N, C-alpha and C positions, 0 to 999 in steps of 0.2 A: 386737743379735745376731740373726741370722736362724735360724729353726728349720729343721732338715733332716729330710726324710722318710727312713725306713729301711724296707726291705722286710719286716722283722719286724712292722711295724705292720699288715701285711695279715693277720697270724695272729691269729685270735680263738679263745681257749680255750673250747671247747664243753663239755668235761668235763675232769676232772683228767687231765693227760698227753696230751690230744688237742687239736690246733689245726686249725681250718679256715682255709684261705687264701682270702681274699675279693678278687675282682678289682674293677676300676674301675666296673663296672656292678652292683656288689653281688651278683655271682654267685659261688658257691664254685667253686674250680678245683682245689684239692688238699687233702689231709689229711695232717697230720704227727702221728705217734704215737710215744710212747716205747715202745721194745722192750727186752727183757732177754735176755741170753744168758749163763747162768751168773751170775757176779758182775759182769759188765759191762753197761752199758746204752748205747743210742744212739737214733737217731730214724729211723723208716721214713717215706718220703714216697710217697703213692699219689695217683692222680687221684681226684677227688671222684666218688663213685658217683651217677650219675643214673639215672632210671627205665629208660632203654633201654641202659645200659652198665654193665658190672661194672668195679670199680676196677682200674687197672693200676699195678704198682710203678714208680715213677719212680727211686728210689734210696734209699740209706742214708747217714747221716752221724753223726759223733760229737757234734756240737753242734747246738743249736736254730738258731743263726744260719746254720750251714752247710746245715741241712735246709731252712730257709725260702729260702735263696739258690738251692738246687737246684730247689725247687718253682717259684720265680719265674722262674728261667732257662728251665725247661721251658715255663712258661706263655707267656713272650714269644717263645720259639723256635717255638711251635706256632701263632702268629698270623701272618696275612699270606698272600700269594699262594703261598708255598712249601709249604703244606700242613702236615702233622704229622711233622716229622723225628724220628728217634730222639734222645733226650736222653741223652748220656753225660757224667757229671760225677762228681767225687769219686774221683780216682785214675787215670783213664784219659786 
């Protein structure tokens, strides 16, 4: 039986409720954080804060798998000759 890779394996829990998404060159590219709104909770995805850039919100999702998928989709969409397109996911 072959093992399969899943994008949630890119998520490394740095502290309780916070996951850093790590790219293929061991560079962080996104941050997934649990957020609460009243009695509900979900996940906020932002770009990883680097020294010269403040983080940008990528999106929100109800599940950790959905949040990591959104982060990874943003990461792959922003690589290559097309530049950094706007990432719309999760209901649009």
